[in-house]
N, C-alpha and C positions, 0 to 999 in steps of 0.2 A: 406511453413510455413503458419500457418493460419492468416487471417485478424483480429481474435479476440485475443485480451490480456484479461487476468483476473488477478488483483492483489489482493492478500488475505493477510489480517492482522489476524493470527489465534489465537484462545483463545482455553482453555480446554473446555469451555461451549458454545461458541459462535464465530463466524467469521464474519468478516467485508469482503465485496466483491464488488470490482468494475471491470465491464464489459466494454470493450472499443471495438469498431470497428475501425479499423485505429487508429486516434488518438482522437476519438470522444467517450466521456463517455456516454454508452447507458444505464446503470442501476448500481446502488449502492445500497446495503442494508446490514443490520445486521441480521445475521440468528443463531437463537438459538436452542440450544439441549434442549427441554424442558423435554425429557425423562431422569428419573434418573435411569439408566441401573446399573445391580449389578455389571459388570465387566468393567475394562477398555477397553478392546478391543470392547465390545458392544456399549460404550460410542462413542468411535472412530468410529466405523462403521455408527452410527446412525447420528452423526454431519456430517461425509464425504458424507453420502447420501443425507442429505438434503442441504449441501452446493453444492454439484455435480448436485442435480437435479435442483437448481436454476441456476446454471451457464449454464447446458445444455439448460434449457429454453429461455436462452436469446441469446444463440450463435448457429449456424447451423454448425459449423465446430469443431473439437477438438480444444481447443484453446490453446495459449501458455502461461504458467503460470509464474507469477511472485509471488514469496512466501517469505514473511519476515521470515528469520530463527531467531528465538528468542535466546537472549543471556543473561546471568548473569555474569555482571561484579563484579569481586572480592572486597571486602570491600565496596561497594556501596548498594546494595540491600540486604534485609534480606528475599528473597523469597525461595521457596523449590527448589533445585536442581533438584528435581525429576517431577517438572512441565514441564521441557524440553521434558522428555519422553511422557508424556500426549500431548504436542503440536506436537511432532514428529509423534505420533499414528494418530492425527488429519488430519496431512497434507498428511501423508502417505494414508489414507483413502480417502482423496479427490483426490489425485492423481490418485489411483486405480479406483476411480469411473468415474473421467472424462476422464482419458487417453489421457491428452493433454501432450506437450511438456513443459517440466520446461526450461524456457529461463534465469532466475536470481532469484538467493537466496541470497539477501543481508541480512546482519545484520543490526539492527537498526541504528548503528553508520556509516555505509556506505552508507545509502541514507538520513537520517535525522540527523545526529549527535546528538548533545544535545537540540536541537531546542525546545522551550517551546512548548506547546500544542496550546496556542493561537496565536504565530507566525504562527505555520503550518497551523492551521484553516484558518488564515486570508489569507495566501499565496494559499490555495486551493480555497477560495472563489473569489480572484482575477484571479485566471487562468482559471474557468470554466464560460461557457455562461449561460445565463439565461435557456435557453433549457436543457443544462445538468443539471443544478441544480435542475429542475423540474422533472429529471428523479431518483433522489435519494429518496429512501424510508428510512426515519429517525426513528431510536429508540428513546426510552425516552431521555431526554437531556443529563443525567449523563453517557451514553453510546455513544454519537454522536462521541466523539473523535476517538473512533474505526473506524468508517466508513471514517472520515477525513482521518485516516492514510492508510486506502486501496486506497482511491483516489489519497492521496499525493505520496504514493508508485508507482502507475500507472502514475503519471504525470512524476514522475523522471526518470523511465525506458522509457516513450515515448519521454523524452527531450522537454517537452511542458513547 
């Protein structure tokens, strides 16, 4: 098994990624797909390649992947169920590009439950060292919760 773990919070147009070596956060970022490709498959492959290139630029071995598997809770959200197909396509493209081992694929309720974003962010802040915090590439403020989720997912997997 690789010493590298990558935790990913997927999205249709962007993914948040946290790269770990052992239990140490090496880099975290929000990676956007800025191209508006005409077909779903082209968008999935484009975002998968961008995320995959970022991951491979940070790790020297194929990493162990921790992927959040999105879920729609009946009666709770009014999201389009077809969005899950989009997210599955993105995750598949990332896995194909990186060729790492998938070691854990929890649904949000399995790793964070109904934890409010501010509480989750405070927990992450409290568990990271100053050096780890300095390795985070932050997006604009309204997108930062995605990066916090990728980091939090990794912290839970690593039992930190």
